[in-house]
C-alpha positions, 0 to 999 in steps of 0.5 A, spaced: 311 637 253 315 643 250 315 644 243 322 644 239 323 651 237 326 649 231 320 645 228 317 648 221 310 651 221 307 645 218 311 641 224 308 646 229 301 645 226 302 637 227 304 638 234 298 642 236 293 637 232 297 632 237 295 636 243 288 636 241 288 629 239 290 627 246 285 631 249 280 627 245 278 631 239 276 627 234 277 632 229 284 633 230 285 625 229 281 626 222 285 632 221 292 628 222 289 622 218 287 626 212 294 630 212 298 624 212 293 619 209 297 619 202 304 620 204 303 614 209 300 609 204 305 611 198 311 609 203 308 603 205 306 601 198 313 602 196 315 597 201 310 591 200 308 592 193 301 590 194 295 596 194 290 592 198 296 590 203 298 597 203 291 600 205 291 595 211 298 597 213 297 604 213 291 604 217 294 599 222 300 604 222 295 610 224 292 606 229 299 604 232 301 612 232 294 614 235 295 609 241 302 611 242 301 619 242 303 619 249 310 617 247 311 622 241 316 627 243 316 634 240 324 634 239 323 632 232 317 633 227 311 628 228 311 626 221 318 623 222 315 619 228 309 617 224 313 615 218 318 611 222 312 607 225 309 606 218 316 603 216 317 599 222 310 596 221 311 595 214 318 591 215 314 587 221 309 585 215 314 583 210 318 579 215 311 575 218 309 574 210 316 571 209 315 566 216 308 564 214 311 562 207 316 558 210 311 555 215 307 552 209 312 550 205 318 548 210 324 544 207 325 539 213 331 534 214 327 527 216 333 524 219 334 518 214 340 518 209 340 526 209 333 526 205 329 532 205 322 532 205 316 538 204 312 539 211 305 542 209 301 545 215 294 543 215 290 549 213 283 546 216 280 550 222 277 546 228 270 548 230 273 553 235 277 557 230 271 557 225 266 559 231 271 565 233 272 567 226 264 567 225 263 572 231 268 577 229 265 577 222 258 578 226 261 584 231 265 587 225 258 587 221 255 591 227 260 596 227 259 597 219 252 598 220 254 604 224 257 608 219 254 613 214 253 612 207 257 611 202 262 608 207 257 603 210 256 601 202 263 601 200 266 597 206 260 592 205 262 591 198 269 591 198 270 586 205 263 582 205 261 581 198 269 581 196 268 586 190 274 588 186 275 596 186 273 595 178 267 592 180 265 597 185 266 602 180 261 599 175 256 598 181 256 605 184 258 609 178 263 613 181 271 614 179 276 609 181 280 614 185 273 616 189 272 609 191 279 608 193 279 615 197 272 613 200 274 606 202 280 609 206 276 614 209 271 609 211 276 604 214 279 610 218 272 611 221 271 604 222 278 604 226 276 610 230 269 607 232 272 601 234 277 604 238 272 609 242 268 603 243 273 599 246 275 605 251 268 606 253 268 599 256 
């Protein structure tokens, strides 16, 4: 994989980080995440206009990028490639959200004198779906337990206890900005932990 000689100094540094990450360097993954965490988050937030969704999508965008590092061609900047992945993932999310909304409140022609009716999908989960969901929660708790503090506590408060950011600020007595930054880092660590766990199976 040859690098484009016209790349900027920062793009060249990114290329070296990508090479290191592909060789298994966890420090390189972390460096990439820290370098582009905020730009990717704000790009996604601009598109989906919801902080919680933006955080989820940003993390998922990094996951996608890390899984596809072999597909990155250094003819152009890594940041361009990464931003494209985040943008496409955001567009997919917006499309799925629209489809989901339509499936819940879909206007259907009932075939009788052209009358229209609203078709509402049942939201009740069957026993099998409930069991699978419970197992996923149990597995996720096992991963969370492996995190160091304060990340373990923050993930637990936010996603298992379902506290708002403001409630976490009060309970932990730390600034809102710190809560958001540490939660983002916690989710990145959790994602990395799960990725490495799958690779070792």
